MARBA-3410 file (N, C-alpha, C, O; in Angstrom, 1 decimal):
246
0.8,-1.2,0.0,0.0,0.0,0.0,0.9,1.2,0.0,1.8,1.4,0.8 ~ 0.6,2.1,-0.9,1.4,3.4,-1.0,1.1,4.3,0.1,0.0,4.3,0.6 ~ 2.1,5.1,0.5,1.9,6.0,1.6,1.0,7.2,1.2,1.0,7.5,0.0 ~ 0.3,7.7,2.1,-0.6,8.8,1.8,0.2,10.0,1.4,1.3,10.3,2.1 ~ -0.2,10.7,0.4,0.5,11.9,0.0,0.4,13.0,1.0,-0.7,13.2,1.6
1.4,13.8,1.3,1.4,14.9,2.2,2.2,16.0,1.6,3.1,15.8,0.9 ~ 1.7,17.2,1.9,2.4,18.4,1.4,2.4,19.5,2.5,1.3,19.8,3.0 ~ 3.5,20.1,2.8,3.6,21.2,3.7,3.4,22.5,2.9,4.2,22.8,2.0 ~ 2.5,23.3,3.4,2.2,24.6,2.7,2.3,25.7,3.7,2.2,25.6,4.9 ~ 2.5,26.9,3.1,2.6,28.1,4.0,1.2,28.5,4.5,0.3,28.5,3.7
1.1,28.8,5.8,-0.1,29.3,6.3,0.0,30.8,6.3,0.8,31.4,7.1 ~ -0.8,31.5,5.5,-0.7,33.0,5.5,-0.9,33.7,6.8,-0.5,34.8,7.0 ~ -1.6,32.9,7.7,-1.8,33.5,9.0,-0.7,33.2,10.0,-0.8,33.6,11.2 ~ 0.3,32.5,9.5,1.5,32.3,10.3,1.9,30.8,10.3,1.0,29.9,10.5 ~ 3.2,30.5,10.2,3.7,29.2,10.2,3.4,28.4,9.0,3.2,28.9,7.9
3.3,27.1,9.1,3.0,26.2,8.0,1.9,25.2,8.4,1.5,25.1,9.6 ~ 1.3,24.5,7.4,0.3,23.5,7.6,0.5,22.4,6.7,1.2,22.5,5.7 ~ 0.0,21.2,7.0,0.1,20.0,6.2,-1.2,19.6,5.7,-2.2,19.5,6.4 ~ -1.3,19.3,4.4,-2.5,18.8,3.8,-2.2,17.4,3.3,-1.0,17.1,3.0 ~ -3.2,16.5,3.2,-3.0,15.1,2.9,-3.9,14.6,1.9,-5.0,15.2,1.6
-3.6,13.4,1.4,-4.4,12.7,0.5,-4.8,13.4,-0.8,-4.0,14.0,-1.5 ~ -6.1,13.3,-1.2,-6.6,13.9,-2.4,-6.4,15.4,-2.4,-6.4,16.0,-3.5 ~ -6.4,16.0,-1.3,-6.3,17.5,-1.2,-4.9,18.0,-1.8,-4.8,19.1,-2.3 ~ -3.9,17.1,-1.7,-2.6,17.5,-2.3,-2.7,17.8,-3.8,-2.2,18.8,-4.2 ~ -3.3,16.9,-4.5,-3.4,17.1,-6.0,-4.3,18.2,-6.3,-4.1,19.0,-7.2
-5.4,18.3,-5.5,-6.4,19.5,-5.8,-5.7,20.8,-5.5,-5.9,21.8,-6.3 ~ -4.9,20.8,-4.5,-4.1,22.1,-4.2,-3.1,22.4,-5.3,-3.0,23.6,-5.7 ~ -2.4,21.4,-5.7,-1.4,21.6,-6.8,-2.1,22.1,-8.0,-1.6,23.0,-8.7 ~ -3.3,21.6,-8.4,-4.0,22.0,-9.5,-4.4,23.5,-9.4,-4.2,24.3,-10.4 ~ -4.9,23.9,-8.3,-5.3,25.3,-8.1,-4.1,26.3,-8.1,-4.2,27.4,-8.7
-3.0,25.9,-7.5,-1.9,26.7,-7.4,-1.3,26.8,-8.8,-0.8,27.9,-9.2 ~ -1.2,25.7,-9.6,-0.7,25.8,-10.9,-1.5,26.7,-11.8,-1.0,27.5,-12.6 ~ -2.9,26.6,-11.6,-3.8,27.5,-12.4,-3.5,29.0,-12.0,-3.6,29.9,-12.9 ~ -3.3,29.2,-10.7,-3.1,30.6,-10.3,-1.8,31.1,-10.9,-1.7,32.2,-11.3 ~ -0.7,30.3,-10.8,0.6,30.7,-11.4,0.5,31.0,-12.9,1.1,31.9,-13.4
-0.3,30.1,-13.6,-0.4,30.3,-15.0,-1.2,31.5,-15.4,-1.2,31.9,-16.6 ~ -2.0,32.0,-14.5,-2.8,33.2,-14.8,-2.1,34.5,-14.6,-2.7,35.6,-14.7 ~ -0.8,34.4,-14.3,0.0,35.6,-14.1,0.0,36.4,-15.4,-0.1,35.9,-16.5 ~ 0.1,37.7,-15.3,0.0,38.6,-16.4,1.0,38.3,-17.5,2.2,38.1,-17.2 ~ 0.5,38.3,-18.7,1.4,38.0,-19.9,1.8,39.3,-20.6,2.4,39.3,-21.7
1.4,40.4,-20.0,1.8,41.8,-20.6,1.4,41.9,-22.0,2.2,42.4,-22.9 ~ 0.2,41.6,-22.3,-0.3,41.7,-23.7,-0.5,43.2,-24.2,-0.4,43.5,-25.3 ~ -0.7,44.1,-23.2,-0.9,45.5,-23.6,0.1,46.3,-22.8,0.2,46.3,-21.6 ~ 0.9,47.1,-23.6,1.9,47.9,-23.0,1.9,49.3,-23.7,1.4,49.4,-24.8 ~ 2.6,50.2,-23.1,2.8,51.5,-23.7,4.0,52.2,-23.1,4.4,51.9,-22.0
4.7,53.1,-23.9,5.8,53.8,-23.4,5.3,54.8,-22.4,4.4,55.6,-22.7 ~ 6.0,54.9,-21.2,5.7,55.9,-20.3,7.0,56.5,-19.7,8.1,55.9,-19.8 ~ 6.9,57.6,-19.1,8.1,58.3,-18.5,8.2,57.9,-17.0,7.2,58.2,-16.3 ~ 9.3,57.4,-16.6,9.5,57.0,-15.2,10.7,57.9,-14.7,11.7,58.0,-15.4 ~ 10.6,58.4,-13.5,11.6,59.1,-12.9,12.5,58.2,-12.1,12.1,57.4,-11.3
13.8,58.2,-12.4,14.8,57.3,-11.8,15.1,57.8,-10.4,14.7,58.9,-9.9 ~ 15.9,57.0,-9.7,16.3,57.4,-8.3,17.1,58.6,-8.3,17.1,59.3,-7.3 ~ 17.9,58.9,-9.4,18.7,60.1,-9.4,17.9,61.3,-9.8,18.4,62.5,-9.8 ~ 16.6,61.1,-10.1,15.7,62.3,-10.4,15.6,62.5,-11.9,14.8,63.4,-12.3 ~ 16.2,61.8,-12.8,16.1,62.0,-14.2,15.0,61.2,-14.8,14.6,60.2,-14.2
14.5,61.6,-16.0,13.5,60.8,-16.7,14.0,59.6,-17.4,15.1,59.6,-17.9 ~ 13.2,58.6,-17.5,13.5,57.3,-18.2,12.3,56.9,-19.0,11.2,56.8,-18.4 ~ 12.5,56.5,-20.2,11.4,56.1,-21.1,11.4,54.5,-21.2,12.4,53.9,-21.7 ~ 10.3,53.9,-20.7,10.2,52.4,-20.7,8.8,52.0,-21.0,7.8,52.8,-20.9 ~ 8.7,50.7,-21.4,7.3,50.2,-21.6,6.8,49.8,-20.2,7.5,49.2,-19.4
5.5,50.1,-20.0,4.8,49.7,-18.8,3.6,48.9,-19.2,2.8,49.3,-20.1 ~ 3.4,47.7,-18.5,2.2,46.9,-18.8,1.0,47.6,-18.4,0.9,48.1,-17.2 ~ 0.0,47.7,-19.2,-1.3,48.4,-18.9,-2.2,47.6,-18.0,-3.1,48.1,-17.3 ~ -1.9,46.2,-17.9,-2.7,45.4,-17.1,-2.2,45.2,-15.6,-3.0,45.2,-14.7 ~ -0.9,45.1,-15.5,-0.3,44.8,-14.2,0.7,45.9,-13.7,1.0,46.0,-12.5
1.1,46.8,-14.6,2.0,47.9,-14.2,3.4,47.5,-14.2,4.3,48.3,-13.7 ~ 3.8,46.3,-14.7,5.2,45.9,-14.6,6.0,46.7,-15.6,5.5,47.1,-16.6 ~ 7.3,46.8,-15.3,8.3,47.4,-16.2,8.7,46.4,-17.2,9.1,45.3,-16.9 ~ 8.7,46.7,-18.5,9.0,45.7,-19.6,10.2,46.2,-20.4,10.2,47.3,-20.9 ~ 11.2,45.3,-20.6,12.3,45.6,-21.5,13.2,46.6,-20.9,13.2,47.0,-19.8
14.0,47.2,-21.9,15.1,48.2,-21.5,14.6,49.6,-21.8,13.6,49.8,-22.6 ~ 15.2,50.5,-21.2,14.9,51.9,-21.5,15.3,52.3,-22.9,16.2,51.7,-23.5 ~ 14.5,53.2,-23.5,14.8,53.7,-24.8,15.0,55.3,-24.8,14.8,55.9,-23.7 ~ 15.3,55.8,-25.9,15.5,57.2,-26.0,14.2,58.0,-25.6,13.1,57.5,-25.9 ~ 14.4,59.1,-25.0,13.3,59.9,-24.6,12.4,60.3,-25.7,12.9,60.7,-26.8
11.1,60.2,-25.5,10.2,60.6,-26.5,9.2,61.6,-25.9,9.0,61.7,-24.7 ~ 8.8,62.5,-26.8,7.9,63.6,-26.3,6.5,63.2,-26.0,6.0,62.2,-26.5 ~ 5.9,63.9,-25.1,4.5,63.8,-24.7,4.0,62.4,-24.3,3.0,61.9,-24.7 ~ 4.9,61.7,-23.5,4.5,60.4,-23.0,3.8,60.6,-21.6,4.1,61.5,-20.9 ~ 2.9,59.6,-21.4,2.2,59.7,-20.1,3.1,59.3,-18.9,4.2,58.7,-19.1
2.8,59.7,-17.7,3.6,59.4,-16.6,3.5,58.0,-16.1,2.4,57.3,-16.4 ~ 4.5,57.5,-15.6,4.6,56.1,-15.1,3.6,56.0,-13.9,3.6,56.8,-13.0 ~ 2.8,54.9,-13.9,1.9,54.6,-12.8,2.7,53.9,-11.7,3.0,52.7,-11.9 ~ 3.1,54.5,-10.6,3.9,54.0,-9.6,3.2,52.9,-8.7,3.8,52.1,-8.1 ~ 1.9,53.0,-8.7,1.1,52.2,-7.7,0.5,50.9,-8.4,0.2,50.0,-7.6
0.4,50.9,-9.7,-0.3,49.8,-10.3,0.3,48.4,-10.1,-0.4,47.5,-9.8 ~ 1.6,48.3,-10.2,2.3,47.0,-10.1,2.3,46.6,-8.6,2.1,45.4,-8.4 ~ 2.4,47.5,-7.7,2.4,47.2,-6.3,1.0,46.6,-6.0,0.9,45.6,-5.3 ~ -0.1,47.2,-6.5,-1.4,46.8,-6.2,-1.6,45.4,-6.9,-2.3,44.5,-6.3 ~ -1.1,45.2,-8.1,-1.2,43.9,-8.8,-0.6,42.8,-8.0,-1.2,41.7,-7.8
0.7,43.0,-7.5,1.4,42.0,-6.7,0.6,41.7,-5.4,0.6,40.5,-5.0 ~ 0.1,42.7,-4.8,-0.7,42.5,-3.6,-1.9,41.7,-3.8,-2.3,40.8,-3.0 ~ -2.6,41.9,-5.0,-3.7,41.1,-5.4,-3.4,39.7,-5.6,-4.1,38.8,-5.2 ~ -2.2,39.4,-6.3,-1.8,38.1,-6.5,-1.5,37.4,-5.2,-1.8,36.2,-5.0 ~ -0.8,38.1,-4.3,-0.5,37.5,-3.0,-1.8,37.1,-2.2,-1.9,36.1,-1.6
-2.8,38.0,-2.3,-4.0,37.8,-1.6,-4.8,36.5,-2.2,-5.3,35.7,-1.5 ~ -4.7,36.4,-3.6,-5.4,35.3,-4.2,-4.7,34.0,-3.9,-5.4,33.0,-3.6 ~ -3.4,34.0,-3.8,-2.7,32.8,-3.4,-3.0,32.4,-2.0,-3.1,31.2,-1.6 ~ -3.0,33.4,-1.1,-3.3,33.2,0.3,-4.7,32.6,0.5,-5.0,31.7,1.3 ~ -5.6,33.1,-0.4,-7.0,32.5,-0.3,-7.0,31.1,-0.6,-7.7,30.3,0.0
-6.2,30.6,-1.6,-6.1,29.2,-2.0,-5.6,28.4,-0.8,-6.1,27.4,-0.5 ~ -4.5,28.9,-0.2,-3.8,28.2,0.9,-4.8,28.1,2.1,-4.9,27.0,2.6 ~ -5.5,29.2,2.4,-6.4,29.1,3.5,-7.6,28.2,3.3,-8.1,27.5,4.2 ~ -8.0,28.2,2.0,-9.1,27.3,1.6,-8.7,25.8,1.9,-9.5,25.1,2.4 ~ -7.5,25.4,1.5,-7.1,24.0,1.6,-6.8,23.7,3.1,-6.9,22.6,3.5
-6.3,24.7,3.8,-6.0,24.4,5.2,-7.4,24.2,5.9,-7.5,23.3,6.8 ~ -8.4,25.0,5.6,-9.7,24.8,6.1,-10.3,23.4,5.7,-10.9,22.7,6.6 ~ -10.1,23.0,4.5,-10.6,21.7,4.0,-9.9,20.6,4.8,-10.6,19.6,5.1 ~ -8.6,20.7,5.0,-7.9,19.7,5.7,-8.4,19.6,7.2,-8.5,18.5,7.7 ~ -8.7,20.8,7.8,-9.2,20.8,9.2,-10.5,20.1,9.2,-10.8,19.3,10.2
-11.4,20.3,8.3,-12.7,19.7,8.2,-12.5,18.2,8.0,-13.2,17.4,8.7 ~ -11.6,17.8,7.1,-11.4,16.4,6.9,-10.8,15.7,8.2,-11.2,14.6,8.5 ~ -9.9,16.4,8.9,-9.4,15.8,10.1,-10.5,15.7,11.2,-10.5,14.7,11.9 ~ -11.4,16.6,11.3,-12.5,16.6,12.2,-13.4,15.4,11.9,-13.8,14.7,12.8 ~ -13.7,15.2,10.6,-14.6,14.1,10.3,-13.9,12.8,10.5,-14.6,11.8,11.0
-12.6,12.7,10.2,-11.9,11.5,10.4,-11.8,11.1,11.9,-12.0,10.0,12.3 ~ -11.6,12.2,12.8,-11.6,12.0,14.2,-12.9,11.4,14.7,-12.9,10.5,15.5 ~ -14.0,12.0,14.2,-15.3,11.5,14.6,-15.6,10.1,14.2,-16.1,9.3,15.0 ~ -15.2,9.7,13.0,-15.4,8.4,12.5,-14.5,7.4,13.3,-14.9,6.3,13.6 ~ -13.3,7.9,13.6,-12.3,7.0,14.3,-12.9,6.7,15.7,-12.8,5.6,16.2
-13.4,7.8,16.4,-14.0,7.5,17.7,-15.2,6.5,17.6,-15.3,5.6,18.5 ~ -16.0,6.7,16.6,-17.1,5.7,16.5,-16.6,4.3,16.2,-17.1,3.3,16.7 ~ -15.6,4.2,15.3,-15.0,2.9,15.0,-14.4,2.3,16.2,-14.6,1.1,16.4 ~ -13.7,3.1,17.0,-13.0,2.5,18.2,-14.1,2.0,19.2,-13.9,0.9,19.8 ~ -15.2,2.7,19.3,-16.2,2.3,20.2,-16.8,1.0,19.8,-17.1,0.1,20.6
-17.1,0.9,18.5,-17.7,-0.4,17.9,-16.7,-1.5,18.1,-17.0,-2.7,18.4 ~ -15.4,-1.2,17.8,-14.3,-2.3,17.9,-14.2,-2.8,19.3,-14.1,-4.0,19.6 ~ -14.2,-1.9,20.3,-14.1,-2.3,21.7,-15.3,-3.1,22.1,-15.2,-4.0,22.9 ~ -16.5,-2.7,21.7,-17.7,-3.4,22.0,-17.6,-4.8,21.4,-18.0,-5.8,22.1 ~ -17.1,-4.9,20.2,-17.0,-6.2,19.5,-16.1,-7.2,20.3,-16.4,-8.3,20.5
-15.0,-6.6,20.8,-14.0,-7.4,21.5,-14.5,-7.9,22.9,-13.9,-8.7,23.5 ~ -15.7,-7.4,23.3,-16.3,-7.9,24.5,-17.3,-9.0,24.3,-17.9,-9.5,25.2 ~ -17.6,-9.3,23.0,-18.7,-10.2,22.7,-18.2,-11.7,22.8,-17.0,-12.0,22.8 ~ -19.2,-12.6,23.0,-18.8,-14.0,23.0,-18.3,-14.5,21.6,-17.4,-15.3,21.6 ~ -18.8,-13.8,20.6,-18.2,-14.2,19.2,-16.7,-13.9,19.1,-16.0,-14.8,18.7
-16.3,-12.8,19.6,-14.9,-12.5,19.6,-14.1,-13.4,20.5,-13.0,-13.9,20.2 ~ -14.6,-13.7,21.7,-13.9,-14.5,22.7,-13.8,-15.9,22.1,-12.8,-16.6,22.4 ~ -14.8,-16.4,21.4,-14.7,-17.8,20.8,-13.5,-17.8,19.7,-12.8,-18.7,19.7 ~ -13.5,-16.8,18.9,-12.4,-16.7,17.9,-11.1,-16.6,18.6,-10.1,-17.2,18.2 ~ -11.0,-15.7,19.6,-9.8,-15.5,20.4,-9.2,-16.9,20.9,-8.0,-17.2,20.8
-10.1,-17.7,21.5,-9.7,-18.9,22.0,-9.1,-19.9,21.0,-8.2,-20.6,21.2 ~ -9.8,-19.9,19.8,-9.3,-20.7,18.7,-7.9,-20.3,18.3,-7.0,-21.2,18.0 ~ -7.7,-19.0,18.2,-6.3,-18.5,17.8,-5.3,-18.9,18.8,-4.2,-19.3,18.4 ~ -5.6,-18.7,20.1,-4.6,-19.0,21.1,-4.3,-20.5,21.2,-3.2,-20.9,21.4 ~ -5.4,-21.3,21.0,-5.2,-22.7,20.9,-4.3,-23.1,19.8,-3.4,-23.9,19.9
-4.5,-22.5,18.6,-3.7,-22.8,17.4,-2.2,-22.6,17.7,-1.4,-23.3,17.2 ~ -2.0,-21.5,18.6,-0.6,-21.2,18.9,-0.1,-22.0,20.1,1.0,-21.7,20.6 ~ -1.0,-22.9,20.7,-0.6,-23.6,21.9,-0.3,-22.7,23.0,0.5,-23.0,23.9 ~ -1.0,-21.6,23.0,-0.9,-20.6,24.2,0.4,-19.8,24.1,0.7,-19.1,25.1 ~ 1.2,-20.0,23.1,2.5,-19.3,23.0,2.4,-18.1,22.1,1.8,-18.1,21.0
3.1,-17.0,22.4,3.2,-15.8,21.6,3.8,-16.2,20.2,4.9,-16.8,20.1 ~ 3.1,-15.8,19.1,3.6,-16.1,17.8,4.5,-15.0,17.3,5.0,-15.1,16.2 ~ 4.8,-14.0,18.2,5.8,-13.0,17.8,7.2,-13.3,18.3,8.1,-13.1,17.5 ~ 7.3,-13.9,19.5,8.6,-14.2,20.0,8.8,-15.7,20.2,9.9,-16.2,20.4 ~ 7.7,-16.5,20.2,7.7,-17.9,20.5,8.4,-18.2,21.8,9.0,-19.3,22.0
8.2,-17.3,22.8,8.8,-17.5,24.1,7.8,-17.3,25.2,7.6,-18.2,26.1 ~ 7.2,-16.1,25.2,6.2,-15.7,26.3,4.8,-16.3,26.0,4.5,-16.6,24.9 ~ 4.1,-16.5,27.1,2.7,-16.9,26.9,1.9,-15.8,26.1,2.1,-14.6,26.3 ~ 0.9,-16.2,25.3,0.1,-15.3,24.6,-1.0,-14.7,25.5,-1.6,-15.4,26.2 ~ -1.1,-13.4,25.5,-2.1,-12.7,26.3,-3.2,-12.0,25.5,-4.2,-11.6,26.1
-2.9,-11.8,24.2,-3.8,-11.0,23.4,-3.8,-11.5,22.0,-2.8,-12.0,21.5 ~ -4.9,-11.4,21.3,-5.0,-11.7,19.9,-5.0,-10.5,19.0,-5.9,-9.6,19.2 ~ -4.1,-10.4,18.1,-3.9,-9.2,17.3,-4.4,-9.3,15.9,-4.2,-10.3,15.3 ~ -5.1,-8.2,15.5,-5.6,-8.2,14.1,-4.4,-7.7,13.1,-3.8,-6.7,13.4 ~ -4.1,-8.5,12.1,-3.2,-8.1,11.1,-3.8,-7.1,10.1,-3.1,-6.5,9.4
-5.1,-7.1,10.1,-5.8,-6.2,9.2,-7.2,-5.9,9.9,-7.7,-6.7,10.6 ~ -7.7,-4.6,9.6,-9.0,-4.2,10.2,-10.0,-4.2,9.0,-11.0,-3.5,9.2 ~ -9.7,-4.8,7.9,-10.6,-4.7,6.7,-11.9,-5.4,6.9,-12.9,-4.9,6.3 ~ -12.0,-6.4,7.7,-13.2,-7.1,7.9,-13.5,-7.5,9.4,-13.7,-8.7,9.7 ~ -13.4,-6.5,10.2,-13.7,-6.7,11.6,-15.1,-7.3,11.8,-16.1,-6.9,11.2
-15.1,-8.4,12.6,-16.4,-9.1,12.9,-16.5,-10.3,12.0,-17.4,-11.2,12.3 ~ -15.8,-10.3,10.9,-15.9,-11.4,9.9,-14.5,-11.9,9.6,-14.2,-12.2,8.4 ~ -13.6,-11.9,10.6,-12.2,-12.2,10.3,-12.0,-13.6,9.9,-12.7,-14.5,10.3 ~ -11.0,-13.8,9.0,-10.5,-15.2,8.8,-9.4,-15.4,9.9,-8.7,-14.5,10.2 ~ -9.3,-16.6,10.4,-8.5,-16.8,11.5,-7.0,-16.6,11.2,-6.2,-16.3,12.1
-6.6,-16.7,10.0,-5.2,-16.5,9.6,-4.9,-15.0,9.7,-3.7,-14.6,9.7 ~ -5.9,-14.1,9.8,-5.7,-12.7,10.0,-5.5,-12.3,11.4,-5.3,-11.1,11.7 ~ -5.5,-13.3,12.3,-5.4,-13.1,13.7,-4.2,-13.8,14.2,-4.0,-15.0,13.9 ~ -3.4,-13.2,15.1,-2.2,-13.8,15.7,-2.2,-13.6,17.2,-2.6,-12.6,17.7 ~ -1.7,-14.7,17.9,-1.6,-14.6,19.3,-0.3,-14.0,19.7,0.7,-14.4,19.2
-0.4,-13.0,20.6,0.9,-12.3,21.0,0.9,-12.1,22.5,-0.1,-12.1,23.2 ~ 2.1,-11.9,23.0,2.3,-11.5,24.4,2.2,-9.9,24.4,2.1,-9.3,23.4 ~ 2.2,-9.4,25.6,2.1,-7.9,25.8,3.2,-7.2,25.1,3.0,-6.2,24.4 ~ 4.4,-7.7,25.2,5.6,-7.0,24.6,5.5,-7.0,23.1,5.8,-5.9,22.5 ~ 5.2,-8.1,22.5,5.1,-8.2,21.1,3.9,-7.4,20.5,4.0,-6.8,19.4
2.8,-7.3,21.3,1.7,-6.5,20.9,2.0,-5.1,20.9,1.6,-4.3,20.0 ~ 2.8,-4.6,21.8,3.3,-3.2,21.9,4.1,-2.9,20.6,4.0,-1.8,20.1 ~ 5.0,-3.9,20.2,5.8,-3.7,19.0,4.9,-3.6,17.8,5.2,-2.9,16.8 ~ 3.8,-4.4,17.8,2.9,-4.4,16.6,2.1,-3.1,16.5,1.6,-2.8,15.4 ~ 2.1,-2.4,17.6,1.3,-1.1,17.6,2.2,0.0,18.2,2.0,0.6,19.3
3.3,0.4,17.5,4.2,1.4,18.0,3.6,2.8,18.0,4.1,3.7,18.6 ~ 2.4,2.9,17.3,1.8,4.2,17.2,1.0,4.7,18.4,0.7,5.8,18.6 ~ 0.8,3.7,19.3,0.1,4.1,20.5,0.3,3.1,21.6,0.6,2.0,21.4 ~ 0.1,3.6,22.9,0.1,2.7,24.0,-1.3,2.3,24.4,-2.2,3.2,24.6 ~ -1.6,1.0,24.5,-2.9,0.6,24.7,-3.1,0.4,26.2,-2.2,-0.1,26.9
-4.4,0.7,26.7,-4.7,0.5,28.1,-4.5,-1.0,28.5,-4.6,-1.9,27.6 ~ -4.2,-1.2,29.7,-3.9,-2.6,30.2,-5.1,-3.5,29.9,-4.9,-4.7,29.4 ~ -6.3,-3.1,30.2,-7.5,-3.9,30.0,-7.7,-4.3,28.5,-8.0,-5.4,28.2 ~ -7.5,-3.3,27.6,-7.6,-3.6,26.2,-6.5,-4.5,25.8,-6.8,-5.4,24.9 ~ -5.3,-4.4,26.3,-4.2,-5.3,25.9,-4.4,-6.7,26.4,-3.6,-7.6,26.1
-5.5,-7.0,27.1,-5.8,-8.4,27.5,-7.1,-8.8,26.9,-7.8,-9.7,27.5 ~ -7.5,-8.2,25.8,-8.8,-8.6,25.1,-10.0,-8.5,25.9,-11.0,-9.2,25.7 ~ -10.1,-7.6,26.9,-11.2,-7.4,27.7,-11.7,-8.7,28.5,-12.8,-8.9,28.7 ~ -10.7,-9.5,28.8,-11.0,-10.7,29.5,-11.4,-10.3,31.0,-10.7,-9.6,31.6 ~ -12.6,-10.8,31.4,-12.9,-10.6,32.8,-12.1,-11.4,33.8,-12.2,-11.3,35.0
-11.3,-12.3,33.2,-10.5,-13.2,34.1,-9.7,-12.5,35.1,-9.4,-13.0,36.2 ~ -9.3,-11.3,34.8,-8.4,-10.5,35.7,-9.2,-10.0,36.9,-8.6,-9.6,37.9 ~ -10.6,-10.0,36.8,-11.4,-9.6,37.9,-12.1,-10.8,38.5,-13.0,-10.7,39.4 ~ -11.7,-12.0,38.1,-12.3,-13.3,38.6,-11.5,-13.7,39.8,-10.3,-13.7,39.8 ~ -12.2,-14.2,40.8,-11.5,-14.6,42.1,-10.7,-15.8,41.9,-9.8,-16.1,42.8
-10.9,-16.6,40.8,-10.2,-17.8,40.6,-8.9,-17.6,39.8,-8.1,-18.5,39.7 ~ -8.8,-16.5,39.2,-7.7,-16.3,38.2,-6.5,-15.7,38.9,-6.7,-14.9,39.8 ~ -5.3,-16.0,38.4,-4.1,-15.3,39.0,-3.4,-14.5,38.0,-2.9,-13.4,38.3 ~ -3.3,-14.9,36.7,-2.5,-14.1,35.7,-3.1,-14.0,34.4,-2.4,-13.4,33.5 ~ -4.3,-14.4,34.1,-4.9,-14.3,32.8,-4.4,-15.3,31.8,-4.9,-15.4,30.7
-3.5,-16.2,32.2,-3.0,-17.2,31.3,-3.5,-18.6,31.7,-3.8,-19.4,30.9 ~ -3.5,-18.8,33.0,-4.0,-20.1,33.5,-5.2,-19.9,34.4,-5.2,-19.1,35.3 ~ -6.3,-20.6,34.1,-7.5,-20.5,34.8,-7.3,-21.2,36.2,-7.1,-22.4,36.2 ~ -7.5,-20.5,37.3,-7.3,-21.0,38.6,-8.4,-21.9,39.0,-8.2,-22.8,39.9 ~ -9.6,-21.7,38.5,-10.7,-22.5,38.9,-10.7,-23.9,38.3,-10.9,-24.9,39.0
-10.4,-24.0,37.0,-10.5,-25.3,36.4,-9.1,-25.9,36.1,-9.0,-27.0,35.5 ~ -8.1,-25.1,36.4,-6.7,-25.6,36.3,-6.3,-26.0,34.9,-5.7,-27.0,34.6 ~ -6.8,-25.2,33.9,-6.4,-25.3,32.5,-6.0,-24.0,32.0,-6.3,-23.0,32.6 ~ -5.4,-23.9,30.8,-5.1,-22.6,30.2,-6.4,-21.8,30.0,-7.4,-22.4,29.7 ~ -6.3,-20.5,30.2,-7.5,-19.7,30.1,-8.2,-19.8,28.8,-9.4,-19.9,28.7
-7.4,-19.9,27.7,-8.0,-20.0,26.4,-8.8,-21.3,26.2,-9.8,-21.4,25.5 ~ -8.4,-22.4,27.0,-9.1,-23.6,26.9,-10.4,-23.5,27.7,-11.5,-24.0,27.2 ~ -10.4,-22.8,28.8,-11.6,-22.7,29.6,-12.6,-21.8,28.9,-13.8,-21.9,29.1 ~ -12.2,-20.9,28.0,-13.0,-20.0,27.3,-13.5,-20.4,26.0,-14.2,-19.7,25.3 ~ -13.1,-21.6,25.5,-13.6,-22.2,24.3,-15.1,-22.5,24.3,-15.6,-22.5,25.4
-15.7,-22.7,23.1,-17.1,-22.9,23.1,-17.5,-24.1,24.0,-18.6,-24.0,24.5 ~ -16.7,-25.1,24.0,-17.1,-26.3,24.9,-16.3,-26.3,26.2,-16.2,-27.3,26.8 ~ -15.7,-25.1,26.5,-14.9,-25.0,27.7,-15.7,-24.9,29.0,-16.9,-24.6,28.9 ~ -15.1,-25.1,30.1,-15.8,-25.0,31.4,-16.5,-23.6,31.6,-17.5,-23.6,32.3 ~ -15.8,-22.6,31.2,-16.4,-21.2,31.4,-17.1,-20.7,30.1,-18.1,-20.1,30.2
-16.5,-21.0,28.9,-17.1,-20.6,27.7,-16.9,-19.2,27.3,-16.5,-18.4,28.1 ~ -17.1,-18.8,26.0,-16.9,-17.5,25.6,-17.8,-16.4,26.2,-17.5,-15.2,26.1 ~ -18.9,-16.9,26.9,-19.7,-15.9,27.6,-19.4,-15.8,29.1,-20.1,-15.1,29.8 ~ -18.3,-16.5,29.5,-17.8,-16.4,30.8,-18.8,-16.9,31.9,-19.0,-16.2,32.9 ~ -19.4,-18.1,31.6,-20.5,-18.6,32.4,-20.0,-18.9,33.8,-20.9,-18.9,34.8
-18.8,-19.2,34.1,-18.3,-19.6,35.4,-17.6,-18.5,36.1,-17.0,-18.7,37.2 ~ -17.7,-17.3,35.6,-17.0,-16.1,36.2,-17.6,-15.8,37.6,-18.8,-15.8,37.8 ~ -16.7,-15.6,38.5,-17.1,-15.1,39.9,-16.2,-13.9,40.2,-15.0,-13.9,40.2 ~ -16.9,-12.8,40.5,-16.2,-11.6,40.8,-15.4,-11.6,42.1,-15.6,-12.5,42.9 ~ -14.4,-10.7,42.2,-13.6,-10.6,43.4,-14.5,-10.3,44.6,-15.4,-9.5,44.5
-14.2,-10.9,45.7,-14.9,-10.7,47.0,-14.1,-9.9,48.0,-14.6,-9.6,49.1
END
């Protein structure tokens, strides 16, 4: 999978901003169109300009943007005066138009970020709720049994969590998309964030059960936790034999 496109642009209100994804190409298109719309100096006329030393100079001035065109020529009679403000105003207008584009895309990125944050929050809530269901616990037990209770990341520590290698089909996973990991290997698989302790143990209530000691071995039935939580296990994926701490 290719990395998402990113572009750092100037924020006219100060500093810089980053735009991502499809906005990068859209921004480039608008900026290119803006640059290509620069004055082509189609209409010019000779005017008299006063130099820094105070003497007159005859040059072409663009009638659209006020830019100075070409080299000075011999003095000619009855020429109009040079418009000293026109080019300054033109450049300021160009700067304002470019800033408008930049601010537009910064705003679009902010809106996209806000929408993504809201969707992410909803997705996380659904994901966490799913991991508390009997359906998930049954799948979890199958995966840990497949690994014989051993972490498939280091092949040393006991497995404490089942990790999704993809989130493309949450709730309808193929079991090869799930791997049993220990806490340390699960942290390596998710370097982008630190997960809460309860989440990192697949929301097992075993840690609040008076019979359990470590979440790996069921203290009540003296079998591995994943065995007790299997569909035909003594506790089952619905935690039928759970007893809270007293």
